[in-house]
Each structure stands twice: as structure tokens, then as C-alpha cells.
VOZATI-203115 format. One record per residue (C-alpha): residue number from 1; y, z, x. Coordinates in Angstrom, 2 decimals, always signed. Layout:
N
+-----+---------+---------+---------+
|  nr |       Y |       Z |       X |
+-----+---------+---------+---------+
| NUM |       Y |       Z |       X |
...
+-----+---------+---------+---------+
REM end
This chain:
220
+-----+---------+---------+---------+
|  nr |       Y |       Z |       X |
+-----+---------+---------+---------+
|   1 |  -29.10 |  +71.44 |  +35.94 |
|   2 |  -26.19 |  +69.43 |  +37.27 |
|   3 |  -25.81 |  +66.03 |  +35.65 |
|   4 |  -23.74 |  +63.31 |  +37.28 |
|   5 |  -22.68 |  +60.81 |  +34.59 |
|   6 |  -21.06 |  +57.42 |  +35.22 |
|   7 |  -20.06 |  +54.57 |  +32.94 |
|   8 |  -18.49 |  +51.19 |  +33.76 |
|   9 |  -19.53 |  +49.26 |  +30.63 |
|  10 |  -15.94 |  +49.16 |  +29.28 |
|  11 |  -12.57 |  +48.82 |  +31.04 |
|  12 |  -12.80 |  +52.57 |  +31.72 |
|  13 |  -14.26 |  +53.70 |  +35.05 |
|  14 |  -15.42 |  +57.20 |  +34.21 |
|  15 |  -17.39 |  +59.95 |  +35.99 |
|  16 |  -18.27 |  +63.52 |  +35.01 |
|  17 |  -20.38 |  +66.49 |  +36.08 |
|  18 |  -22.15 |  +68.62 |  +33.49 |
|  19 |  -23.99 |  +71.86 |  +34.24 |
|  20 |  -26.18 |  +71.80 |  +31.15 |
|  21 |  -23.70 |  +73.88 |  +29.18 |
|  22 |  -20.33 |  +72.20 |  +29.61 |
|  23 |  -18.41 |  +69.58 |  +31.57 |
|  24 |  -17.30 |  +71.06 |  +34.89 |
|  25 |  -15.29 |  +68.07 |  +36.15 |
|  26 |  -14.33 |  +64.64 |  +34.86 |
|  27 |  -12.37 |  +61.60 |  +36.03 |
|  28 |  -11.45 |  +58.41 |  +34.20 |
|  29 |   -9.25 |  +55.39 |  +34.82 |
|  30 |   -8.86 |  +52.25 |  +32.71 |
|  31 |   -8.86 |  +49.11 |  +34.84 |
|  32 |  -11.19 |  +46.28 |  +33.86 |
|  33 |  -10.88 |  +44.50 |  +37.22 |
|  34 |  -11.54 |  +47.34 |  +39.68 |
|  35 |  -14.81 |  +49.00 |  +38.68 |
|  36 |  -16.36 |  +48.59 |  +42.12 |
|  37 |  -13.24 |  +49.84 |  +43.87 |
|  38 |  -12.65 |  +52.89 |  +41.69 |
|  39 |  -16.10 |  +54.30 |  +40.96 |
|  40 |  -17.08 |  +55.97 |  +44.23 |
|  41 |  -13.66 |  +57.60 |  +44.78 |
|  42 |  -13.98 |  +58.99 |  +41.24 |
|  43 |  -17.37 |  +60.47 |  +42.14 |
|  44 |  -15.80 |  +62.09 |  +45.20 |
|  45 |  -13.02 |  +63.56 |  +43.04 |
|  46 |  -15.31 |  +65.19 |  +40.50 |
|  47 |  -17.55 |  +66.64 |  +43.21 |
|  48 |  -14.52 |  +68.07 |  +45.01 |
|  49 |  -13.08 |  +69.45 |  +41.77 |
|  50 |  -16.39 |  +71.13 |  +40.96 |
|  51 |  -16.73 |  +72.42 |  +44.51 |
|  52 |  -20.23 |  +70.99 |  +45.01 |
|  53 |  -21.91 |  +68.47 |  +47.26 |
|  54 |  -23.70 |  +65.38 |  +46.03 |
|  55 |  -27.09 |  +66.89 |  +46.91 |
|  56 |  -26.56 |  +69.54 |  +44.21 |
|  57 |  -27.01 |  +66.87 |  +41.51 |
|  58 |  -30.31 |  +67.18 |  +39.64 |
|  59 |  -30.02 |  +64.19 |  +37.27 |
|  60 |  -27.97 |  +61.02 |  +37.01 |
|  61 |  -26.88 |  +59.61 |  +33.65 |
|  62 |  -25.49 |  +56.09 |  +33.30 |
|  63 |  -24.06 |  +54.12 |  +30.41 |
|  64 |  -26.24 |  +51.03 |  +29.95 |
|  65 |  -23.77 |  +49.17 |  +27.77 |
|  66 |  -23.52 |  +46.88 |  +25.99 |
|  67 |  -20.77 |  +45.55 |  +28.21 |
|  68 |  -19.62 |  +42.65 |  +30.38 |
|  69 |  -22.10 |  +41.69 |  +33.10 |
|  70 |  -20.15 |  +42.48 |  +36.26 |
|  71 |  -18.55 |  +45.77 |  +35.31 |
|  72 |  -21.70 |  +47.11 |  +33.70 |
|  73 |  -23.81 |  +46.48 |  +36.79 |
|  74 |  -21.43 |  +48.45 |  +39.03 |
|  75 |  -22.33 |  +51.69 |  +37.29 |
|  76 |  -26.02 |  +50.86 |  +36.99 |
|  77 |  -26.45 |  +49.95 |  +40.64 |
|  78 |  -24.48 |  +53.02 |  +41.74 |
|  79 |  -26.57 |  +55.29 |  +39.53 |
|  80 |  -29.81 |  +53.78 |  +40.82 |
|  81 |  -28.65 |  +54.21 |  +44.40 |
|  82 |  -27.79 |  +57.88 |  +43.86 |
|  83 |  -31.11 |  +58.45 |  +42.13 |
|  84 |  -33.03 |  +56.90 |  +45.01 |
|  85 |  -31.05 |  +58.69 |  +47.71 |
|  86 |  -31.31 |  +62.09 |  +46.02 |
|  87 |  -34.84 |  +61.61 |  +44.62 |
|  88 |  -33.64 |  +62.65 |  +41.14 |
|  89 |  -34.25 |  +61.02 |  +37.74 |
|  90 |  -31.80 |  +58.43 |  +36.43 |
|  91 |  -31.33 |  +58.33 |  +32.65 |
|  92 |  -29.71 |  +55.62 |  +30.54 |
|  93 |  -27.62 |  +56.08 |  +27.42 |
|  94 |  -26.06 |  +53.50 |  +25.13 |
|  95 |  -22.33 |  +53.47 |  +25.86 |
|  96 |  -21.57 |  +53.15 |  +22.15 |
|  97 |  -23.53 |  +56.37 |  +21.54 |
|  98 |  -21.28 |  +58.10 |  +24.07 |
|  99 |  -18.20 |  +56.90 |  +22.19 |
| 100 |  -19.66 |  +58.08 |  +18.89 |
| 101 |  -20.40 |  +61.51 |  +20.35 |
| 102 |  -16.87 |  +61.72 |  +21.75 |
| 103 |  -15.49 |  +60.87 |  +18.31 |
| 104 |  -17.50 |  +63.76 |  +16.94 |
| 105 |  -15.96 |  +66.05 |  +19.54 |
| 106 |  -12.58 |  +65.00 |  +18.15 |
| 107 |  -13.61 |  +65.98 |  +14.63 |
| 108 |  -14.93 |  +62.72 |  +13.16 |
| 109 |  -18.05 |  +63.50 |  +11.13 |
| 110 |  -19.20 |  +60.21 |   +9.67 |
| 111 |  -20.21 |  +57.77 |   +8.54 |
| 112 |  -18.26 |  +55.54 |  +10.91 |
| 113 |  -18.61 |  +52.63 |  +13.33 |
| 114 |  -17.89 |  +52.06 |  +17.02 |
| 115 |  -16.54 |  +48.78 |  +18.40 |
| 116 |  -15.71 |  +47.83 |  +21.99 |
| 117 |  -14.22 |  +44.64 |  +23.41 |
| 118 |  -16.90 |  +42.04 |  +24.11 |
| 119 |  -14.34 |  +39.36 |  +25.06 |
| 120 |  -14.64 |  +35.82 |  +23.63 |
| 121 |  -12.93 |  +37.25 |  +20.49 |
| 122 |  -16.04 |  +39.34 |  +19.78 |
| 123 |  -16.91 |  +43.03 |  +19.72 |
| 124 |  -19.94 |  +45.09 |  +20.61 |
| 125 |  -20.52 |  +47.41 |  +17.68 |
| 126 |  -22.84 |  +49.93 |  +16.06 |
| 127 |  -22.77 |  +52.01 |  +12.87 |
| 128 |  -23.41 |  +55.76 |  +12.71 |
| 129 |  -24.23 |  +58.22 |   +9.95 |
| 130 |  -22.84 |  +60.99 |  +12.18 |
| 131 |  -21.87 |  +61.35 |  +15.87 |
| 132 |  -25.51 |  +61.68 |  +16.94 |
| 133 |  -27.25 |  +59.24 |  +14.61 |
| 134 |  -26.99 |  +55.47 |  +15.07 |
| 135 |  -28.23 |  +53.53 |  +12.05 |
| 136 |  -27.32 |  +49.93 |  +12.95 |
| 137 |  -26.75 |  +48.03 |  +16.16 |
| 138 |  -25.86 |  +47.66 |  +18.86 |
| 139 |  -24.91 |  +44.08 |  +18.19 |
| 140 |  -22.25 |  +41.55 |  +19.18 |
| 141 |  -20.24 |  +39.67 |  +16.55 |
| 142 |  -16.84 |  +38.30 |  +15.67 |
| 143 |  -14.78 |  +41.00 |  +13.91 |
| 144 |  -14.25 |  +38.87 |  +10.80 |
| 145 |  -18.01 |  +38.45 |  +10.42 |
| 146 |  -18.63 |  +42.20 |  +10.14 |
| 147 |  -15.40 |  +43.32 |   +8.48 |
| 148 |  -16.96 |  +43.37 |   +5.02 |
| 149 |  -20.06 |  +45.18 |   +6.30 |
| 150 |  -17.90 |  +47.94 |   +7.83 |
| 151 |  -15.24 |  +47.99 |   +5.10 |
| 152 |  -13.99 |  +51.47 |   +4.31 |
| 153 |  -15.38 |  +53.00 |   +7.51 |
| 154 |  -13.30 |  +54.45 |  +10.35 |
| 155 |  -13.94 |  +52.44 |  +13.53 |
| 156 |  -13.78 |  +54.08 |  +16.95 |
| 157 |  -12.97 |  +52.24 |  +20.17 |
| 158 |  -10.93 |  +49.45 |  +21.69 |
| 159 |  -12.43 |  +46.87 |  +19.34 |
| 160 |  -10.69 |  +48.50 |  +16.40 |
| 161 |   -7.39 |  +48.54 |  +18.27 |
| 162 |   -7.71 |  +44.87 |  +19.25 |
| 163 |   -8.59 |  +43.63 |  +15.74 |
| 164 |   -6.70 |  +45.76 |  +13.21 |
| 165 |   -6.96 |  +43.07 |  +10.54 |
| 166 |  -10.75 |  +43.53 |  +10.52 |
| 167 |  -10.78 |  +47.27 |  +11.28 |
| 168 |   -7.68 |  +48.85 |   +9.72 |
| 169 |   -8.83 |  +52.47 |  +10.17 |
| 170 |   -8.94 |  +52.73 |  +13.97 |
| 171 |   -9.84 |  +56.11 |  +15.44 |
| 172 |   -9.88 |  +57.69 |  +18.90 |
| 173 |  -11.16 |  +57.61 |  +21.54 |
| 174 |  -10.39 |  +54.06 |  +22.58 |
| 175 |  -12.66 |  +54.16 |  +25.65 |
| 176 |  -15.79 |  +56.09 |  +26.53 |
| 177 |  -15.56 |  +59.19 |  +28.74 |
| 178 |  -18.40 |  +60.24 |  +31.02 |
| 179 |  -17.95 |  +63.84 |  +29.88 |
| 180 |  -19.15 |  +62.93 |  +26.37 |
| 181 |  -21.95 |  +60.81 |  +27.81 |
| 182 |  -23.10 |  +63.73 |  +29.99 |
| 183 |  -22.87 |  +66.23 |  +27.12 |
| 184 |  -24.97 |  +63.98 |  +24.87 |
| 185 |  -27.54 |  +63.46 |  +27.62 |
| 186 |  -27.74 |  +67.21 |  +28.33 |
| 187 |  -28.25 |  +67.89 |  +24.62 |
| 188 |  -31.02 |  +65.31 |  +24.29 |
| 189 |  -32.77 |  +66.38 |  +27.49 |
| 190 |  -32.72 |  +70.03 |  +26.38 |
| 191 |  -34.37 |  +68.95 |  +23.12 |
| 192 |  -37.09 |  +67.12 |  +25.04 |
| 193 |  -35.92 |  +63.67 |  +23.95 |
| 194 |  -36.70 |  +60.65 |  +26.09 |
| 195 |  -33.59 |  +58.75 |  +27.18 |
| 196 |  -33.30 |  +55.04 |  +27.86 |
| 197 |  -34.34 |  +53.48 |  +31.17 |
| 198 |  -31.34 |  +52.71 |  +33.40 |
| 199 |  -31.42 |  +49.00 |  +32.62 |
| 200 |  -28.48 |  +46.89 |  +31.39 |
| 201 |  -28.23 |  +46.35 |  +27.66 |
| 202 |  -27.18 |  +42.71 |  +27.44 |
| 203 |  -26.66 |  +41.21 |  +23.99 |
| 204 |  -25.93 |  +37.64 |  +25.01 |
| 205 |  -26.52 |  +35.24 |  +27.86 |
| 206 |  -24.32 |  +35.44 |  +30.98 |
| 207 |  -21.43 |  +33.02 |  +31.43 |
| 208 |  -22.99 |  +31.50 |  +34.56 |
| 209 |  -25.29 |  +28.58 |  +33.72 |
| 210 |  -27.30 |  +26.10 |  +35.76 |
| 211 |  -25.40 |  +22.77 |  +35.65 |
| 212 |  -26.91 |  +20.03 |  +33.51 |
| 213 |  -28.76 |  +17.28 |  +35.38 |
| 214 |  -29.09 |  +19.65 |  +38.35 |
| 215 |  -31.16 |  +18.01 |  +41.08 |
| 216 |  -33.34 |  +20.30 |  +43.14 |
| 217 |  -33.58 |  +19.26 |  +46.78 |
| 218 |  -36.57 |  +20.62 |  +48.69 |
| 219 |  -37.65 |  +19.79 |  +52.21 |
| 220 |  -40.61 |  +17.44 |  +52.59 |
+-----+---------+---------+---------+
REM end
């Protein structure tokens, strides 16, 4: 097994290779405006670091969000393209689950919550009993609206850093890493679990809307 994992659902552009036992190479850069520019060079770096060619990949894992429309689709389209070109399966994982698993790797046991920046003064969030077990969410809300619900819990991710008044016990990591995503996917696949389809997890409508009173003009 050689898993190629990618995630662009947060400001982090992150890629990793996992051999079924451990992460063999990983790259990550935080830049919310350059997902499309940074992703493929990151893939090249991890392949070179691992000393393998792309055709050695047996599975592709991609974070399906939740996340902003444009950045999220960069990773999903790239993963689908690799899967088609290599004729290998493409698996989806909730990006928040990857963050929760990474928190567990750093020693956080649970219960806790994960919150990422959803813009519009909102967060994408989920609650976990432990790093592998999600018990609520994912959802999108204003921090003040869920502060009481998550009171007393550590909160992992950039959402906690952005809104300390709602989430005073912020914990690392701030952004997801593809290494944790790959490790979680490898663990679930080894256990025979079925992962998510590689489809975007959108929790609200896109910003783009058809103008009101739009007049359709068709040829006669």
C-alpha cells in the first residue's frame, strides 16, 4: 500500500505519502489564496522525498471538507484526476476528522471539539469523544451560538485561535496535515471500514447567486 493524501479544505495546502504503516513523506504550506498553485509542486516534493514515482501510488485519499468552495475543489479535482490516471481508488475523509486524529497524535484524548475558519464570522465544527470518534457535526455556526454547547471542552483548529472569547481552551494543531489524514485512512482501510466518496462536503450555499429578475434570452 502507498497512500497519497491531499487536503485543501483549509488555508493549508498539504500532501503526504503513507505506506500503510507510517508517513514516509509530507509537505504543508499555509496560504489560503494559492491552493491551485501550490498543490502539484507539493505532490512532486513528497514523491521525490520518498524516492518513488507517481505510478507507485495504490490509493488516493482526499479531505472532503467542510471548507470554502474554491480551495476545497482544488484538492478534490486533483485527487479525482490522479485516481483516473492511475486507475486506483479515491477515498474521502472529513477534514475535521483528520484534525481530530492529529490532535490525538499530539496527546489529546477527549472529549474535545474541532473548529476551522468558515469565514463570514462562522466556523465549521464537530465534537469528538476521542480522536477517532465524532459524535456531533460537522456543522457551520457562529462561535457565540455554540460557545455554551462546547463550554469546558478543548477546541482544536484555527477556529479556536480566531475566536478565543468563544473557545478559550485552544489546542494544536491549528491546520490539518495530510500525514494525519493518511494515517487515519490507512487505519480505517485496514479495519475494513468504508470511507466517504470523494465529494465535497458543503454546509451552506455558495456565494455566487443568479441575479434577481434575470432575463433568459434564447434564440427563436
